[in-house]
DOLUM-872707 format. One record per residue: x, y, z of N, C-alpha, C, CB in turn; residue in three letters. Coordinates in steps of 0.1 Angstrom, whole numbers, plus 5000, padded with zeros to 4 digits. Glycine has a CB too. Layout:
XYZXYZXYZXYZala/...
***
This chain:
956983970988957783950999958984060998958283791000met/959484141009960184251009961384191011959784351018thr/962584251011963984231013964484311023964684251003asn/964084271034964484371046964384291060963484511046ser/965284361069964884301083963784321088965584341093val/963084421084961584451089960684341084960984611084asn/959584301093958384221088957184291090958184091094ile/956284331081955084381082953984301085954884431072thr/952984351092951784271098950984181086950684381106arg/950884261074950184181061951084051061950284271045asp/952484091060953083941054952983871063954483921050glu/952983861075952883791088951683731088952883871100ala/950483801084949283751082949183631070948283861079gln/949883671058949783581049950583471051950083641038gln/951483491057952383381063951883261072953283461071arg/950783301080950183251088949183171082949683331097ser/948483231072947583161065948083051056946883251059arg/949583071051950082941043950782851052951082981032leu/951182851063952082771072951482741083953382831076ile/951582621087951182561102952682521107950082421102thr/953182561117954482541123954382411133954882681129ser/954982341133955082201140956282201151955282081130his/957482201146958682181155959682241149958982051158ala/960482301161961782361156963182301165961582541157cys/963982241161964982181166966182261163965082061163arg/966982281174968282371173969282341181967982491175val/970282331172971682311178972582421182972382231169thr/973182471187974182581189975482551193973782661197val/976182561186977582521192978382641196978482431182asp/978682661210979182781216980982761218978282811232leu/981482641211982882651213983882711204983182541214thr/983482811197984182881190984782801178985282941199gly/984082701173984682581162983282581148984782371171arg/983882551138982982541128982382421123983382591119gly/981782391114981082261110982482171107979982281096val/983382211105984682131101985482101115985682231090asp/984982141123985582151138986782221139985882011143asp/987182311127988382381130987882531139989182411116glu/988882601143988282731149987882831139989282801159pro/986882891144986282991134987183111131984883051139leu/986983181121987783291117987683411131986983351101ala/986383411134985983511145985383461158985083601139asp/985983371164985483261176984883351186986683171183pro/985083461191984483551201983383631196985483631206thr/983383631183982083701176981083621168982483801167gly/981383511166980383411158980183281164980883391143thr/979383201161978983071162978083001153978383071173phe/978082851152977282801143976082731148977982711136ile/974982781141973582741147972982641136972482871150ser/972482541139971682431130970282441135972082281131thr/969382481126967982471128967282371119967482611127ser/966382301125965582201116964282231120965982041118thr/963382261109962082331113961182221104961882521108val/960182171112958982081105957782171105958581931114gln/957182171094955782261092954982201081956082441087phe/953682241081953082211070952482331061952082121074ala/952382331050952082461039951182421031953282511030ser/950482551024949782521015950782541002948382601016glu/950382540990951382590980951282740979951082530966glu/952782780977953082930976954482960977952383010986gly/954683090978956083120983956083190996956883220973arg/957283151005957183251017958683231020956083211030ser/959083221033960383261038960683211053960483401037trp/961783171057962183151071962983291076963083021071leu/962783321088963483421091964983381097962583501100asp/966083441095967183411100968283531096967483271095leu/968783581105969683711105970983641107969383821118ile/971783601095972983551098974183601087972783391099ala/975483581093976483631086976583551071977783611095asp/976383411075976483321061975283211064978183241059glu/974583151052974083041054975282931050972883041046val/975582861055976582751050975982641041977082681062ile/974582611046973982501038972582501042974682361039asp/971682471032970282471037969482371026969582631036ala/968682281031968082181026966382171027968682081032trp/965382191017964082171022963682021013963182311018leu/963081961022962881811020963781741013961781781014asp/965081751017966381691011966681770999966381551008gly/966481820994966881930985967782050987965881970982val/969082060983969582170986969182310980970682150985gln/969182390988968582550985969882620979967982631000leu/969782710968970782800964971482890973970382860955pro/972582950972973383000981972283150982975183020977lys/971983200969971183340970969983300975970983430957asp/969383210979967883210986967883270999967283050988ala/969183311006969083391015969783521013969483341025his/969083641019969483761017970083831027968583811013asp/970583761038970983811049969983821060971583931047gly/968583821059967583831067966483711067967083951063tyr/966283661052965383581049965883481042964483641045arg/965183351044965783251036964283221026966483121045leu/964583251013963083211003962883071003963183270987ala/961483061003961182921003960082910992960682861017leu/959982830980959082780971958382650977959682750957asp/956982660979956582560991955482480979955782641009leu/955482360982954382280977953382230986954782160970ser/952182200984950982160996951682031003949282100987ser/951582061017951881941025952681951035952481861019gly/953381851039954381871051955681881046954381751060glu/956581961054957981981050959282001061957882101043his/960181961059961181971066962282081060961681841067gln/962582161069963782261063964882261074963182421061leu/966082231068967282241079968182351073968282091083thr/968782411082969582541077970682521089968482701078val/971982521082973082561089973782701088973882481087ile/974082761098974582921096975582961106973383031098ala/975983071100977083141109976483271114978683171100leu/976083251125975383351132976483471142974383261141cys/975883571147976883651150976383701167976983761138arg/977583681177976783741190976583911190977783691204tyr/975483921199975284061200975884121212973984091200ser/976384261210976984331218975884441225978184391211arg/974684441220973884541224972384481227973884661212thr/972484351232971284271241970384211230970384371253gly/970384201218969284161209969984031205968784281196glu/969283921202969783791199970583731209970383801189gly/971683681208972683611217973483681219973283501213leu/973483751231974483861237975683781245973483961249his/976783851241977983791248978483901258979083751238arg/979083851269979483941279980683881286978283981288phe/981783951288982983911295983083981308984283941288val/982883931322982884011334984284071337982383931346asp/984484201336985684251338986384221350985684371336pro/985684171361985984161376986884001373984284151388val/986383911367987283781367987383721352986483661379asp/986783781345987183731329986183611324988783651329asp/985383591333984683501330983483541318984183441343lys/983083431310982083481299980783441301982383441285val/979983511297978483471297977683511286977783541310tyr/976683461284975883431270974483451275976183281263leu/973483521268971983531271971483571258971583651283tyr/970183531258969283551247968183671252968483391244thr/967983771243966783851242966183851231966983981245gln/964883791232964483781215963183861212964183601209phe/962383931223961384021220961884151213960684061231glu/961284191201959884141195960384021187958984251186thr/961284031175961783931167963283911163961183941157ala/963883881175965083851176965483711177965583911185asp/964683611178964983471177965883441168964083391174ala/965483481154966083491139967683541142965283611129arg/967983581151969583611151970083501157969983751159arg/969483371162970283271169969783151161970083261186met/968783141153968283041147967383071137967882981154tyr/967283001125965982991117964682941121966182941107gly/963683041122962383041125961383101118962183061136cys/960083111121959183181117958983281129957983101112phe/959483401128959583481141958383601140961283541142asp/957283521141955983581146955083511157955183591134gln/954583571166953983521179953083421174953183631187pro/952083421163951183341163951583191156950283411157asp/952683191151953183071146953883001157953983101135leu/953382931165954082851174954482731173953482841184lys/955482671179955982541176956782501188956982541163ala/956882351188957682311200959082351198957682171202thr/959882371207961182411206962082311213961382551212phe/963082271207963882151211965482181210963482031201glu/966182211221967382301219968382201224967382461229leu/969582181214970882111219972182221219971281991209thr/972882221230973982311231975182251233973782391240val/976482271228977482241229978482361232977682161219lys/978982341246979882441252980882411263979282541255ala/981682481268982782441276982182351288983682561281pro/982582241292981882141299982082201315982581991295glu/982582331317982482381333981282471333983882471340asn/980482531321979682621320978282571326979682671306trp/977382631329975882621331975282651319975282711341lys/974182581315973482601303972082611307973682511293val/971082711305969582701307968782721296969082791317tyr/967582661295966882711284965282691291967282611270ser/964382671281962882681288962582531291961682771277asn/963282471290962982331299964382291302962082191291thr/964282181310965582131318966382021308964982051333arg/967482011310968281931301968681811313969582031293ala/968881711306969581561314970981611318969781401305gly/971681531321972881561324973781581312973381461333asp/974881681314975281711301976281591300975981871298ser/976581581288977581481282978781521278977081411271val/979781491283981281541282981781471269982281491297pro/982581561262983181531249984881501254982881681236gln/985381461241986881431246987681561246987581321238ser/987081661241987881821238987681901247987481891228asp/987081891261987181981272985682041269988482101273gly/984781991263983482051258982481961262983282071242phe/981081991264979981921268978781931259979681961281ala/977881851258976681861251975481861261976581751242val/974481951261973281961266972181941259973282071271trp/971181841264969981821252969081841262969881661243his/967981971257966882011265965581911258966782201264phe/964881901267963381861265962581931255962681871276glu/961881891246960981991239959982051248960181931228pro/959582181244958682251250957282231248958982361246thr/956082251251954982261244955082371233953982281252pro/954082371225954082491214954182631221952682491204pro/955382701220955482851223955882931209956582881236ile/955883061213956183171203957783161203955583331207ser/958183211191959883211190960383301199960583241175ser/959683421204960283531209960283531226959483651203tyr/959783401230959983351246960683241246958583331254ile/961383171235962483071239963483141241962782961230thr/964583051247965883121256966983041255965783141271ala/968183101258969383021259970183121269970282981244leu/970483061280971683141289972783031290971083191307val/973883081291975282961290976283081298975982891268ala/977282981305978583061310978783021323978383211310gly/979783051331980083001345979283081357981683011347glu/978383051354977383101364977683041380975683051358phe/976983131388976783081403975183041403977083221415his/975082911408973582881407973282831421973282761394val/972082871425971382831438970382761432970682951447his/970182611435969182531433968182531440969382431432pro/966982531434965882521446964482451436965382711454gly/963382451444962082401439960982491444961882271442his/960082501435958682581437957682471440958182681423ile/956882481449955482421452954482451442954782461466thr/954082371431952982381425951682291426953282381415ser/950782341422949582241426949582101418948182311422ile/950582111408950881991401951981911407951182031388lys/952681991417954081891423955082001422954581741413gly/956081961427957382061426958082061416958382041436pro/958282211416958582271399960182301403957382461392ile/961282241395962682291396962682441393963682211385pro/963282521402963282651401964682721405962182701408ala/965782721399966882771403966982931403967882711397asp/968083001409968083151412969683141405967783211431leu/969983241396970983231389971883371386970583181378val/973083391390973783501385974983471382973883601394cys/975883591378977383551375977883561389978183651366arg/979283491387979983461400980283581408981183381397glu/980783701400981083801408979783881416981883891398ser/978483841413977383891421976983791430976283941413met/977583671432976883581440976583631453977583461440ala/977383731461977183781473975783861476978183841475pro/975383901461974183971463972783921461974284061454tyr/972883781458971883691453971183691466972383531447leu/969983731469969283741482968183621480968683901484glu/968683481481967983361475966783361486968883211473thr/967083381495965583341505964483431502965783361523glu/964783561498963683681498963183631485964283861497gln/964183591473963683581461962683461457964783591455leu/963083341465962583221466960983251473963583121474ala/960983341482959883351489958883401482960083421500thr/959183521474958283601467957583521455959083711462thr/958483441449958483341440957283241444959783281438thr/957383191454956683061459955283121462957482991474gln/955383241468953883311472953183351458954183461483arg/953883381449953383431437952683301428954583501429gly/953283181430952883081423951483031431954082961423phe/951483051445949983011452949083081448949883031467glu/949283251445948283351444947683291431948883511445val/948583301420948283291406947483151403949783311398tyr/948083041408947182921405945882921412947782781407glu/945682971421944482981431943683071419944883081448gln/943983191417943183301409942983251397943883421407ala/943983231391943583151375942983041369944483111369phe/942982931383942482841383942982731374941482871382gly/944382751371945282681361946582661367945482751348arg/947082521368948182511372949382561363948282391375ala/950682601369951782661363951682581349953282641372tyr/952082641336951782581324952982491318951382691315pro/954282531328955482471323956282381334956282591319phe/957282321330957882221339959182281347958282071330asp/959682401344960582441355960282621355962482391350ser/960982671363960982801364962282861372959682821371tyr/963182891362964582931366964683101363965782821357asp/965083141371965083331374966783351372964583401397gln/967183431364968483451360968883601360968583401347leu/969583641365969983791367971183821360970283831383phe/971183921350971983901339972684051337971183861326leu/973984041334974684181331974384231318976184181331pro/974284371314974184441303972884421297975184411294glu/972184391304970584381301969784471293969984381313tyr/969484451283968684631279967184631281968784681260asn/966684541290965384531295965384521308964684431289ala/964184531317964184511328963984381332963484571331gly/963484301326963184161327962384101315962584141340ala/962283971314961883901301961083801304962883861293met/959783761300959183631303959383521295957983641304glu/960483481292960883371285960283251294962383361281asn/959783161286958683051292959782951301957782941279ala/959682951315960282871322961482931326960382761316gly/962083011320963283081320963683231319963783041311cys/962983291331962983451331964283511333962083501343val/964283621328965783681326965683821332966183691309thr/966483851339966184001348967784051347965383971369phe/967584211348968784281346969384261361968484421341arg/970684261362971284221376971384321385972584161375asp/970984461381970684571389969784531400970184681381asp/968884461396968084401408968784301419966984321401tyr/969884281419970784241428971384361436971884151421leu/970784391447971284531455972684491461970084591469phe/973484601459974884581463975084671477975984621452arg/974184731481974184811493972784801497974684961492ser/972584891510971484871514970184991506971784881530lys/969284921507968185001497966684991504968184921480val/966085071500964785101509963784971508963985251502thr/962684971515961584891515960584901500960884931529ala/960885021496960085051482960984981470959985231479asp/962284961474963084901462962984771461964384921463asp/962684711474962184571474961084551470961984521485tyr/960184621471958784611467958684601453957984721472ala/959484701447959384701431960184591426959884851424arg/961184531434961684431427960584281427963284401433arg/960084301440958984181441957684201430958184181458asp/957484331427956584341414957084301403956184461412asn/958584311400958884281384958784121387960584351377thr/959084061396959083911397957683871393959583861412ile/956883941402955383871400954883921386954283911412leu/955384021379954984081369955283971358955584211367his/956583921356956983811349956483681352958183811350glu/955983621361955483521366954283511359955383521380leu/953283621362951983621354951983621339951083731357ala/952983651334953083631318953083461315954683701312his/953483391323953583251320952183211316954083181334met/951283261323949683231318949283321305948483271331trp/949483471308949183551299950283631293948383621304phe/950383581281951583631271952383501267952583731279gly/952483361276953283251270952483151265954283201280asp/951383121278950383021276949383071265949682991288leu/949083161266948183251258948783391251946983281268val/948783391239949783481233948883551222951183411226thr/949383681220948683781210949083731197949183961211met/948083721185948383701172949583791164947283721167lys/949483911170950584021162950884101174949884131148trp/951684211170952184301183951084411186953584391179trp/949984421176948784531181948384501195947484511171asp/948384391199947984361211948984341223947084261210asp/950184381220951284401232950484471244952684511227leu/949984591241949784661252948484571261949384811246trp/948084471259947184411268947884311273945884351262leu/948984251267949784141273950284211284950784071264asn/950984331282951784401291950784451305952584511282glu/949684511301948584561311948184471319947484601305ser/947984361312947484241322948484211333947284111315phe/949984181327950884161336950884251347951984161330ala/950984371343951184501353949984481362951084661344glu/948684471361947684451371947984341377946484441367trp/948284231371948284091382949384101391948483941374ser/950384161389951484171398951084271408952684211390ala/950284361408949984461421948784371426949384641416tyr/947884291418946884211426947384101433945784161418tyr/948584071429949283941436949983981450950483871424cys/950584121446951084191459950284221471951584311455gln/948884241466948084321475947584161482946684441468asn/947384061476946983931481948083861492946883821468glu/949383901486950483841495950483921508952083871488ile/950284061507950084151519948984081531949384301513thr/947784051524946684011533947083861539945084021525his/947683801530948183681538949483671549948483601529arg/950283751544951483741550952083861555952283681543tyr/951183971552951884111560952784191547953184061575gly/952684301548953984351539953684491531954384241527gly/954084511521954184631513952384661507955484611500his/951884771510950784811505950684851490950384891512asp/950384751481950684771468949984861460950484661463ser/948684871464947584961460947785101461946384931467trp/948585141472948885271475949985301464949385281490thr/950985211462952085231454951585271442952885131452thr/950685171437950185171421949385311420949085041417phe/948485351431947685481427948885611428946385521440ala/950085621438950785711439951985721427951185691451asn/952085611422953385601413952785571398954585481419met/952385451398951985431383950685511376951785261381arg/949585511385948485601381948585721378947585601388lys/949485811384949685951383950585951370950286031396leu/951685881371952285851360951485861345952785721364trp/950685771345949685761334949085861329948685681336ala/948385921340947786081339948686161332947386151353tyr/949886171340950586281330951086261316951886331335arg/951386131316951586071302950486111292951585921302val/949186091295947886091288947786251287946586001296asp/948386341293947786471291948786541284947386551305gln/950186461280951386521274950886561259952786401274ala/951486601251951586641236951286491228953486721232pro/952286401233952586311226951486201228953886281228gly/950486201235949486111240948886031226948186211249thr/948685891230948185811216947185721224949585711205his/946485651215945485541219946285411225944485491204pro/945685391236946685261241946785141234946285211255ile/945685121221945885041210946485101200944684981206ala/947685061198948285131185948085051173949785141187ala/948185081162948485021149949585001144948185071140asp/950084851147951584831146951384761133952384731160met/951684811124951784761110952984701105951584871102ile/953984701114955184621111956284641124955884661095asp/957284551123958084571133958784701137958884491130leu/959084771127959684891129958885001137959984941117glu/957484971136956485061145956685021160954785021141thr/956684871161956684821174957784891180956784671176val/959184881175960284921181960385061184961184881173asp/
***
């Protein structure tokens, strides 16, 4: 086992043969306080995360992924692990054959570059916003997990945060429970088994437009969310209409109902990607909220991104690659699906000619790239995370 932030494909395959992951219960404290309820030394830079992972294994050595400033405490099957079991990136495990429960309390750090749990203070009004971005293997920056796509587990999140915040994850929480100290606790229902990279947490003083999507299995809660200062630019009717039509096309085309129980779309600042297909909790860069007049093509591109992420709910989230070698197929299918869906919507309701855009933009771009000196096979040999990045 390497002592590194990197994870190799061979290591991941060995761990997958050894371990069967069942469930991951995570509590994240966003109050700036420690386990002793005293203020943290760096309350705007760090937070406390508690992870309980249930899994089965064969006899052997493995590890739990966790990038943290400090592991405060860790127990495997009730036995406390030594401090030096954690090297900053991995928690070493000596496993017997059978069922196991591992609990880890850690001091983790907010990100300023978009990976893990990112913290942003809006310069307009000083409101605080937090959100996660975990692809490819950055869930381990917020909680302890087996951070590889084929070791799926149910994900059950509890969050403590200021009581005036809005908090979102992959499922819906019941009503927040107020505490006596100006904070509240949100508990989210467990997800179906999903990969760690599509788990999510979004929290802050958000503007929320509540809504529902009609699925073939019934109404699905579907909020549209942005920071308060961007609320005037949240075009709720257009965004909701595109999403509803996407549901109709995909459920009919795929022959399977939407696989999750909610579908929130959140537009976020300083986002280091275009969008991310977190299961039931899709995140977008808030550049997609237009602050001035834009062209019809800009709206069509935004719709395409919305439909791309929605397609991933089936192809990527419900059905997932074993390792990052097949990321090309994950993304290629979502790319094709979005244009297919736009074309179907055009036939039903009128609108943008998506295949013309595909031919003139995406296809020509692909030809140019394929003729460049740096061209390479579409299916790359992803031997480790560094190769993926």
